[in-house]
N, C-alpha and C positions, 0 to 999 in steps of 0.2 A: 744303853740305847735299846738293846733287844728286850731287856726287862720291861722297860716302859712301853715299847711297841706291842708286846704280847701280854702284859699283865701277869707275868709269872715271877717266881722267885728262883734265881739261879745262883748256885754256889759251887765253886771249885774248891776241893780239898787241897791242902798244901802238897806240893810235889815231894815225894820221898826220895832220898838218896838211893841211887842204883836202880830205880824203877822208871821205866819209860812210860810216861803218861800220868794222868791225874784222874781222880774221880769227880764226875760232874753230877750234881743233883738239881733237877728242875721240878718245882712244885707249882701247881695251879690246875685249872680245868684241863681235861685231856686234850682237846683240840688246840688249846693255847700252848700246851707242852709240845705237841707235834710241831707247831709253827716255830716255837723258840728253838727246838732242836734243829730244824731245817735251816734256820737263819744262822745258828752257831756253826753248823757244819759248812755252810757256804763261806762264812768268814774264815773258818779253819783252812779250807781249800784255797781261798784267795791268798791267805797269808803264806801257806806252804808251797804253793805252786806259782805264785807271782800274779800280778794284775793282768799280764798279757794273756794268760790262759783263760781268764774269765770271758774274754771276747770270743772264745771258741764256741761255735754253734751248738755243739753237743752239750756243753755246760749250761748254756742258756736254755736248751731244750729240756734238760733235766730239772732245772729250776722251775720252768713253766709247768712241767709235769707234776712236780711236788706241790705247787700252788693249786693245780687242778684237783689233785687228790685231797688236799686239805679242804677245798671248797666242797667237794663231793661228800666228805666225812661230815662237814658242818650241815649240809642238807639232810643227810641221813639222821644225824643227831636231832635236828629240828623235827623230823617226822616221828621219831621214837618219842620225843618229849610230847608231841601233840597227841599221839596215841595214848600215852600214859595219862595225860590230862583228861582225855575222854573217858578212859577206864575209871579213873578216880572219881569223876563226876557221876558215873553210873553207880558206883559203889556207894557214894555219899547220898544218893537219892533213895536208897533202900534196896535196890537191885534184887530183892527177894520177892517171891510171889507166894501168897497163901492160897491154898486150894479151896474148893467149895466147902470143906469142913472147918474152915477157920484155922485155928492155931494148934490143932491136934497133931502130934508127932506120929512116927511109926509105931504100930502096935498098940495104939491107944484107943481101940474101938470100945465103945460103951456096950455094956451088957455082957461082958465076959467075966 
């Protein structure tokens, strides 16, 4: 369900004998990874602390706070991508300026 909702690939390694915990691997775009991790951690806490604890206002506040952080990161990413797009369009239009002497480089004065 979380895989489908976030568009990420999620893999749990097999639990090893005598080791408390498992290795979790999440692959996908960065913000989708953050979202998948937040959803997985929410499910983990619901499972290990019971459904009654979820109604606790502090848990709901933390969940809302995480969602707001994700939304903020998504806005920042969109801004950076927009700036990168503008920069690449400036570079692709030639972005260089030839001075009044044309294409002569440094130290290429005639007559020396």
